[in-house]
C-alpha positions as CSV (number, residue, x, y, z in Angstrom):
1,M,-3.8,28.6,-15.7
2,T,-5.6,26.5,-18.3
3,V,-6.3,22.8,-17.9
4,Q,-3.7,21.9,-20.5
5,K,-1.0,23.8,-18.6
6,Q,-2.1,22.2,-15.3
7,L,-1.7,18.8,-16.8
8,I,1.7,19.6,-18.1
9,F,2.8,21.0,-14.8
10,W,1.7,17.9,-12.8
11,A,3.1,15.5,-15.4
12,L,6.5,17.2,-15.1
13,A,6.2,17.1,-11.3
14,F,5.7,13.4,-11.3
15,A,8.4,12.9,-13.9
16,A,10.8,14.9,-11.7
17,F,9.9,12.7,-8.7
18,F,10.7,9.4,-10.5
19,V,13.9,10.9,-11.9
20,F,14.9,11.9,-8.4
21,I,14.2,8.4,-7.1
22,Y,16.2,6.9,-9.9
23,L,19.2,9.2,-9.4
24,F,19.4,8.9,-5.6
25,N,18.2,5.4,-5.2
26,A,21.3,4.3,-3.2
27,V,21.0,6.9,-0.5
28,L,17.2,7.3,0.0
29,M,16.5,4.2,2.1
30,P,17.2,5.9,5.5
31,F,15.0,8.8,4.6
32,V,12.2,6.7,3.3
33,L,12.2,4.4,6.4
34,G,12.6,7.4,8.7
35,A,9.6,9.1,7.1
36,A,7.6,5.8,7.4
37,V,8.4,5.6,11.1
38,A,7.6,9.2,11.6
39,Y,4.2,8.8,9.9
40,L,3.5,5.7,12.0
41,L,4.3,7.3,15.4
42,N,3.2,10.9,14.8
43,P,-0.3,10.3,16.3
44,L,1.3,9.2,19.6
45,V,3.5,12.2,19.7
46,N,0.5,14.4,19.0
47,K,-1.3,12.9,22.0
48,L,1.6,13.6,24.3
49,G,1.9,17.1,22.9
50,G,-1.8,17.6,23.7
51,L,-1.0,16.7,27.4
52,G,1.5,19.5,27.6
53,M,4.8,17.7,26.8
54,A,7.2,19.5,24.5
55,R,7.1,17.9,21.0
56,G,10.9,17.3,20.9
57,A,10.8,15.4,24.2
58,A,7.7,13.5,23.2
59,A,9.3,12.5,19.9
60,F,12.5,11.3,21.6
61,M,10.6,9.2,24.2
62,I,8.3,7.6,21.6
63,L,11.1,6.9,19.1
64,G,13.4,5.6,21.9
65,G,10.8,3.1,23.1
66,F,9.9,2.0,19.5
67,F,13.5,1.3,18.4
68,L,14.4,-0.4,21.7
69,T,11.4,-2.7,21.3
70,V,12.5,-3.5,17.7
71,L,16.1,-4.1,18.7
72,I,15.0,-6.5,21.5
73,C,12.7,-8.4,19.1
74,V,15.4,-8.7,16.4
75,A,18.0,-9.8,18.9
76,A,15.7,-12.5,20.2
77,M,14.5,-13.8,16.8
78,A,17.6,-13.5,14.6
79,P,19.5,-16.5,15.9
80,L,16.5,-18.8,15.6
81,V,15.6,-17.5,12.1
82,Y,19.2,-17.9,10.9
83,K,19.3,-21.5,12.3
84,Q,16.0,-22.6,10.7
85,S,16.9,-20.9,7.4
86,A,20.1,-22.9,7.2
87,E,18.3,-26.1,8.1
88,L,15.6,-25.6,5.5
89,V,18.2,-25.0,2.8
90,N,20.1,-28.2,3.7
91,D,16.9,-30.3,4.0
92,L,15.4,-29.2,0.7
93,P,17.2,-31.8,-1.5
94,G,15.9,-34.6,0.8
95,Y,12.3,-33.3,0.6
96,W,12.7,-33.2,-3.2
97,E,13.8,-36.9,-3.3
98,Q,10.8,-37.8,-1.1
99,F,8.5,-36.0,-3.4
100,V,10.0,-37.7,-6.5
101,G,9.7,-41.1,-4.9
102,W,6.0,-40.4,-4.2
103,V,5.3,-39.1,-7.7
104,E,7.2,-41.8,-9.6
105,P,4.6,-44.7,-9.3
106,Y,1.8,-42.4,-10.5
107,S,3.9,-41.1,-13.4
108,Q,4.5,-44.7,-14.6
109,S,0.8,-45.3,-14.5
110,V,0.1,-42.2,-16.6
111,F,2.8,-43.2,-19.1
112,A,1.2,-46.6,-19.5
113,R,-2.3,-45.1,-20.1
114,L,-0.8,-42.7,-22.7
115,G,0.9,-45.6,-24.5
116,L,4.4,-44.3,-23.8
117,D,7.4,-46.4,-23.0
118,E,7.8,-46.4,-19.3
119,N,11.6,-46.9,-19.6
120,A,12.0,-44.1,-22.1
121,I,11.5,-41.4,-19.4
122,N,13.1,-42.0,-16.0
123,V,11.3,-39.6,-13.8
124,K,13.6,-40.1,-10.8
125,E,16.8,-39.6,-12.9
126,L,15.3,-36.6,-14.7
127,A,14.1,-35.0,-11.5
128,G,17.3,-35.8,-9.7
129,T,19.4,-34.1,-12.4
130,H,17.4,-30.9,-12.7
131,G,16.3,-30.8,-9.1
132,G,19.9,-31.3,-7.9
133,S,21.2,-28.4,-10.0
134,I,18.4,-26.2,-8.8
135,F,19.0,-26.9,-5.1
136,N,22.8,-26.8,-5.5
137,G,22.3,-23.3,-7.0
138,A,19.9,-22.3,-4.1
139,Q,22.4,-23.6,-1.6
140,G,25.2,-21.6,-3.2
141,V,23.2,-18.4,-3.3
142,A,22.0,-18.9,0.3
143,G,25.6,-19.7,1.4
144,S,27.0,-16.7,-0.3
145,V,24.4,-14.4,1.2
146,L,24.9,-15.8,4.7
147,G,28.6,-15.7,4.2
148,S,28.5,-12.1,3.1
149,I,26.5,-11.2,6.1
150,A,28.8,-13.0,8.5
151,A,32.0,-11.8,6.8
152,G,31.0,-8.1,6.6
153,G,31.5,-5.8,3.7
154,M,29.3,-3.2,2.1
155,A,26.1,-4.9,3.1
156,V,26.9,-4.6,6.8
157,L,28.1,-1.0,6.3
158,D,24.9,-0.1,4.6
159,F,22.9,-1.8,7.3
160,V,24.8,0.1,10.1
161,S,24.4,3.4,8.3
162,L,20.7,2.7,7.9
163,M,20.3,2.0,11.6
164,V,22.2,5.2,12.5
165,F,20.6,7.6,10.1
166,M,17.1,6.3,10.1
167,P,16.3,7.3,13.7
168,I,17.8,10.7,13.2
169,V,15.6,11.3,10.2
170,A,12.5,10.0,12.0
171,Y,13.2,12.3,15.0
172,F,13.6,15.5,13.1
173,L,10.6,14.7,10.9
174,I,8.3,14.1,13.9
175,K,9.7,17.2,15.7
176,E,9.1,19.4,12.7
177,W,6.0,17.7,11.4
178,I,3.6,20.6,12.1
179,G,6.0,23.1,10.5
180,I,6.6,20.9,7.4
181,T,2.8,20.5,6.9
182,N,2.2,24.2,7.3
183,W,5.0,25.0,4.8
184,A,3.6,22.5,2.3
185,E,0.1,24.0,2.6
186,G,1.5,27.4,2.0
187,L,2.7,26.2,-1.4
188,L,-0.7,25.1,-2.6
189,P,-2.2,27.1,-5.5
190,R,-5.0,29.3,-4.0
191,D,-7.5,28.6,-6.8
192,H,-7.5,24.8,-6.1
193,E,-6.4,24.8,-2.4
194,G,-9.7,23.2,-1.2
195,T,-9.7,20.5,-3.8
196,I,-6.0,19.6,-3.2
197,K,-6.6,19.4,0.6
198,D,-9.5,17.1,0.1
199,L,-7.4,14.8,-2.1
200,I,-4.6,14.8,0.5
201,K,-7.1,13.9,3.2
202,Q,-8.3,10.9,1.1
203,I,-4.7,9.8,0.5
204,D,-3.9,10.1,4.2
205,M,-6.9,7.9,5.0
206,K,-5.8,5.2,2.6
207,I,-2.2,5.2,3.7
208,S,-3.1,5.2,7.4
209,G,-5.6,2.5,6.9
210,F,-2.8,0.4,5.4
211,V,0.2,1.4,7.6
212,R,-1.5,1.6,11.0
213,G,-4.0,-1.1,10.1
214,Q,-2.9,-3.9,7.8
215,I,0.8,-3.8,8.9
216,S,-0.3,-4.1,12.5
217,V,-2.5,-7.1,11.6
218,A,0.5,-8.6,9.7
219,V,2.8,-8.3,12.7
220,I,0.2,-9.9,15.1
221,L,-0.5,-12.7,12.6
222,G,3.2,-13.4,12.0
223,V,4.0,-13.6,15.8
224,G,0.9,-15.7,16.4
225,Y,1.6,-18.2,13.6
226,A,5.3,-18.4,14.6
227,I,4.5,-19.3,18.2
228,A,1.6,-21.7,17.3
229,L,3.6,-23.6,14.7
230,S,6.6,-23.9,17.1
231,I,4.4,-25.2,19.9
232,A,2.9,-27.7,17.4
233,G,6.5,-29.0,16.8
234,L,6.7,-28.1,13.1
235,K,10.2,-27.9,11.7
236,Y,11.0,-24.3,10.6
237,G,7.7,-23.3,12.2
238,F,9.0,-20.0,13.6
239,L,10.5,-19.1,10.2
240,I,7.3,-20.0,8.3
241,G,5.1,-18.1,10.7
242,L,7.1,-14.9,10.4
243,L,7.2,-15.3,6.6
244,S,3.4,-15.7,6.6
245,G,3.0,-12.5,8.7
246,L,5.4,-10.6,6.4
247,L,3.4,-11.6,3.3
248,S,0.1,-10.7,5.1
249,V,0.6,-7.1,4.2
250,V,-1.3,-8.2,1.2
251,P,-4.5,-9.8,2.7
252,M,-4.8,-13.6,2.2
253,I,-1.4,-14.0,0.4
254,G,0.5,-14.6,3.6
255,S,-2.0,-17.1,5.0
256,I,-2.2,-19.0,1.8
257,V,1.6,-19.2,1.3
258,G,2.1,-20.2,5.0
259,L,-0.6,-22.8,4.8
260,V,0.8,-24.5,1.7
261,M,4.4,-24.5,3.1
262,S,3.3,-25.7,6.6
263,V,1.2,-28.5,5.2
264,L,4.0,-29.7,2.9
265,V,6.6,-29.6,5.7
266,A,4.2,-31.4,8.1
267,W,3.6,-34.2,5.6
268,F,7.3,-34.7,4.9
269,Q,8.0,-34.5,8.6
270,A,5.4,-36.9,10.0
271,G,3.6,-38.4,7.0
272,E,0.3,-38.5,9.0
273,L,-2.9,-36.8,8.0
274,S,-3.8,-36.1,11.7
275,Y,-0.7,-33.9,12.1
276,V,-1.3,-32.2,8.8
277,A,-4.8,-31.4,9.9
278,I,-3.5,-29.9,13.2
279,I,-1.2,-27.6,11.2
280,A,-3.9,-26.6,8.8
281,A,-6.3,-25.9,11.7
282,I,-3.8,-23.3,13.1
283,F,-4.1,-21.2,9.9
284,L,-7.9,-21.7,9.8
285,V,-8.2,-20.4,13.4
286,G,-5.8,-17.5,12.5
287,Q,-8.1,-16.5,9.6
288,V,-11.2,-16.6,11.7
289,L,-9.5,-14.4,14.4
290,E,-8.2,-12.0,11.7
291,G,-11.6,-11.6,10.0
292,N,-13.7,-11.3,13.2
293,V,-11.5,-9.8,15.9
294,I,-8.1,-8.5,14.8
295,T,-9.0,-6.6,11.6
296,P,-12.2,-5.0,12.9
297,K,-10.4,-3.8,16.1
298,L,-7.3,-2.4,14.4
299,V,-8.4,-1.4,10.9
300,G,-12.1,-0.7,11.6
301,E,-14.0,1.1,8.9
302,S,-11.0,3.0,7.5
303,V,-10.8,3.0,3.7
304,G,-7.7,1.1,2.7
305,L,-6.2,-0.1,-0.5
306,H,-7.5,-3.1,-2.5
307,P,-5.3,-6.2,-2.1
308,L,-4.7,-6.5,-5.9
309,W,-3.7,-2.9,-6.2
310,V,-1.2,-3.4,-3.3
311,F,0.1,-6.6,-4.9
312,F,0.6,-4.9,-8.2
313,A,2.3,-1.8,-6.6
314,L,4.7,-4.0,-4.7
315,L,5.7,-6.0,-7.7
316,A,6.1,-2.8,-9.9
317,G,8.0,-0.9,-7.3
318,G,10.3,-3.8,-6.7
319,S,11.0,-4.3,-10.4
320,L,11.7,-0.6,-10.9
321,F,13.7,0.4,-7.8
322,G,14.3,-2.8,-5.8
323,I,13.7,-2.7,-2.0
324,L,13.3,1.1,-2.0
325,G,10.6,0.8,-4.7
326,M,8.7,-1.7,-2.5
327,F,8.7,0.7,0.4
328,L,7.5,3.5,-1.8
329,A,4.9,1.3,-3.5
330,V,2.1,1.8,-1.0
331,P,2.1,5.6,-0.8
332,V,2.5,5.9,-4.5
333,A,-0.4,3.4,-5.0
334,A,-2.5,5.5,-2.6
335,V,-1.8,8.7,-4.5
336,A,-2.4,7.1,-7.9
337,G,-5.7,5.5,-6.6
338,V,-7.1,8.8,-5.3
339,L,-6.1,10.8,-8.4
340,L,-7.6,8.1,-10.6
341,G,-10.8,8.3,-8.7
342,F,-10.8,12.1,-8.9
343,A,-10.2,11.9,-12.7
344,I,-13.1,9.5,-13.1
345,A,-15.4,11.7,-11.1
346,R,-14.5,14.7,-13.2
347,Y,-14.9,12.7,-16.4
348,K,-18.5,11.7,-15.4
349,M,-19.3,15.4,-14.9
350,S,-18.0,16.4,-18.3
351,S,-19.6,16.5,-21.7
352,L,-17.5,13.5,-22.8
353,F,-19.5,11.3,-20.5
354,K,-22.9,13.0,-20.7
355,G,-22.8,13.7,-24.4
356,A,-22.5,16.9,-26.4
357,H,-26.1,16.8,-27.8
358,K,-27.6,16.6,-24.4
359,N,-25.4,19.3,-23.1
360,S,-26.2,21.7,-26.0
361,N,-30.0,21.1,-25.5
362,S,-29.7,21.9,-21.8
363,E,-27.8,25.1,-22.7
364,N,-30.4,26.1,-25.3
365,S,-33.2,25.6,-22.8
366,E,-31.4,27.7,-20.2
367,D,-30.9,30.5,-22.8
368,A,-34.6,30.4,-23.8
369,S,-35.8,30.5,-20.2
370,A,-33.4,33.5,-19.6
371,Q,-34.9,35.3,-22.5
372,D,-38.4,34.7,-21.3
373,N,-37.4,36.2,-17.9
374,V,-36.0,39.3,-19.6
375,K,-39.3,39.8,-21.5
376,D,-41.2,39.4,-18.3
377,V,-39.1,42.1,-16.8
378,E,-39.4,44.5,-19.7
379,V,-43.2,44.7,-19.7
380,P,-43.6,46.7,-16.4
381,V,-40.8,49.1,-17.5
382,E,-42.7,50.0,-20.7
383,A,-45.9,50.5,-18.7
384,E,-44.1,52.8,-16.2
385,Q,-42.8,54.9,-19.1
386,A,-46.3,55.3,-20.5
387,V,-47.6,56.5,-17.2
388,E,-44.9,59.1,-16.9
389,T,-45.6,60.4,-20.4
390,S,-49.4,60.8,-19.7
391,A,-48.6,62.6,-16.4
392,Q,-46.4,65.0,-18.2
393,Q,-49.1,65.9,-20.7
394,V,-51.6,66.6,-18.0
395,A,-49.2,68.9,-16.3
396,D,-48.6,70.8,-19.5
397,E,-52.3,71.3,-20.1
398,D,-52.8,72.7,-16.6
399,D,-50.0,75.2,-17.2
400,T,-51.7,76.3,-20.4
401,E,-55.1,76.9,-18.7
402,K,-53.5,79.0,-16.0
403,E,-51.9,81.3,-18.5
């Protein structure tokens, strides 16, 4: 198969993948989450299988413990998260008024220096009008979402179906993991089997470095921030801590967002710099522990994905396919990153990078050296033929003398 045909084949394969995601977007979530859980827990099942336990029993035990732990955590945290979310939505207009009252004296001073009429622009009235409409809209959206969740409907039905089908998908994927991988390897083209396996290994390293590394770090940071902020007495501290951990799947983003939100809430809550410093110190300590203890222990030297690449992939996946696209963003980003690196490496080995003139000179030098070698080989052959001819003449002369 020529290079052009290979490019066409793989381009059509990727196009078919995206068309498939687009057509079955509504029903793929249980399968995608089930595959993610299976990929996350497969190493544990392999270890139990190595100890002699049947793979089906090991998968059932590991998945049962995992989902039971998740269920307990969600049941324990959901009421507190719901309560603090409702309180935050109700308190936002008051925080906005405090902020406008703090900004208004400075705005009047700026207007005076610019030579503007201080009475022409009423900052408090302007901010109150637009800010009120914004927060009223936010309250309406939040109320409708919370009301939909409480009242039931398709959202609850989808959630229940997700919770039912996802464990089933994860169980069968883990149980048949070895057979599935062997079947996939059997489909690889034999001419490029080694190259494709090497690329798959690189993709696996990147995805595992993110899933088993960065997500574990994000969970630990989220729980740690939530507990620390709650102990410090910060309003909505548990909610802000969990949000910081959720956003920490992109390194630094979660800590920065959590720090800004916590400092603002601490200032509105207490109005004292000492309390704000305490809240900021929590995130500073968290960053020190993450960089020196948590990340080295969990992630180690594994090759992961660049934070900017992950951030772009999450935004692009979310804009194309919503929540499903965000879950698919990381593996797709890993595949794209590895293939792009492979393409760049091949480009640097080609004449497009090295230059056609240099390449032709090297080919000419190789041809010249090959011709010299041929000449060197032909000389002893001619000498051997001359020796054979002289020997034949001597034999003929001896025969004549005998006669």
